C-alpha positions in Angstrom: 0.0 0.0 0.0 1.2 3.5 -0.8 0.7 6.3 1.7 0.4 9.9 0.7 0.7 12.8 3.1 0.1 16.4 2.1 1.5 19.4 4.0 2.0 23.1 3.5 -1.6 24.3 3.6 -2.8 27.4 5.5 -4.4 30.8 5.5 -3.1 33.4 3.0 -4.1 36.8 1.7 -5.3 37.3 -1.9 -2.3 37.5 -4.2 -0.1 35.5 -1.8 1.8 32.3 -2.3 1.8 28.8 -0.8 3.8 25.7 -1.5 2.2 22.3 -0.9 4.1 19.0 -0.6 3.0 15.4 -0.9 5.3 12.8 0.5 4.9 9.2 -0.6 5.8 6.1 1.4 5.3 2.4 1.5 5.1 0.3 -1.6 6.8 2.0 -4.5 6.3 1.8 -8.2 9.0 2.2 -10.9 6.8 4.6 -12.9 3.6 6.3 -12.0 1.9 9.6 -12.5 0.8 11.8 -9.6 -1.7 14.7 -9.4 -3.3 17.4 -7.3 -7.0 17.8 -6.8 -9.1 20.1 -4.7 -12.5 20.2 -3.3 -14.4 23.3 -2.0 -17.4 23.0 0.3 -20.5 21.8 -1.5 -18.6 21.2 -4.7 -17.2 18.1 -6.5 -13.6 17.3 -6.3 -11.8 18.8 -9.3 -8.5 18.3 -11.1 -5.7 20.9 -10.5 -2.5 19.5 -12.0 -0.7 16.2 -12.8 2.8 15.1 -13.7 4.3 11.9 -15.1 7.3 10.0 -13.8 9.1 9.0 -16.9 9.3 12.1 -19.1 7.8 14.9 -17.0 4.7 15.4 -18.9 2.5 18.0 -17.2 -1.2 19.0 -17.3 -2.9 21.9 -15.6 -6.5 22.9 -15.2 -7.3 26.1 -17.1 -8.2 27.8 -13.8 -4.6 27.5 -12.4 -2.5 27.7 -15.5 0.2 30.3 -15.3 -0.3 30.6 -11.5 0.5 27.1 -10.2 3.5 25.0 -10.9 3.7 21.2 -10.3 6.9 19.4 -9.8 8.3 16.2 -8.3 11.5 14.8 -6.9 11.5 11.1 -7.5 14.6 10.5 -5.4 12.7 12.0 -2.4 9.3 10.5 -3.3 7.8 13.9 -3.0 5.5 16.0 -5.3 5.1 19.8 -4.9 2.6 22.4 -5.9 3.8 26.0 -5.9 0.7 28.3 -5.8 1.1 32.0 -6.7 -1.3 34.8 -7.2 -3.8 33.0 -5.0 -7.5 33.9 -5.3 -10.5 33.3 -3.0 -11.7 30.8 -5.6 -8.6 28.7 -4.8 -9.9 28.0 -1.3 -10.4 24.3 -0.9 -9.0 21.1 0.6 -6.1 20.0 -1.6 -5.4 16.3 -2.2 -2.5 14.6 -3.7 -3.1 11.3 -5.6 -1.1 8.7 -7.4 -1.9 6.2 -10.2 -0.1 3.0 -11.2 -0.1 4.0 -14.9 2.4 6.1 -16.8 -0.3 8.2 -18.3 -1.1 11.7 -17.0 -4.7 11.5 -15.9 -7.1 14.2 -15.0 -10.2 12.4 -13.5 -10.5 11.5 -9.9 -11.8 8.0 -10.7 -8.6 7.2 -12.5 -6.4 7.5 -9.4 -5.6 4.6 -7.1 -4.1 6.3 -4.0 -5.1 9.4 -2.1 -3.8 11.6 0.7 -6.0 13.0 3.5 -5.9 16.5 2.2 -4.6 19.9 3.4 -6.7 23.0 3.8 -5.9 26.1 1.8 -7.8 29.2 2.6 -7.4 32.5 0.7 -9.0 35.5 2.4 -11.0 38.0 0.3 
């Protein structure tokens, strides 16, 4: 079993920045994609960004493109999400996820492992 633990969430002002981390432990896979999702109160969990293991392919949701940057350090089994120019609409619980495929996926149902989430609140 793979365990994913998010950290770095908190309360920030509009226009501020925050860096989220996702540490993976337990069973490892030679190649797998990872992603970030978020869920606001009363809303469905939505895709934020994803990154592959083998070639570094990256996908972003249109709502965060140009503001967020996803990266990963395979040697440290850690994925990051640098969030800049934060808006109130970014307020949500952010989850990291992993899949056992090399494909970069964007749907929640396509991921196999999930962290417990970290709260990000952007004051308006």
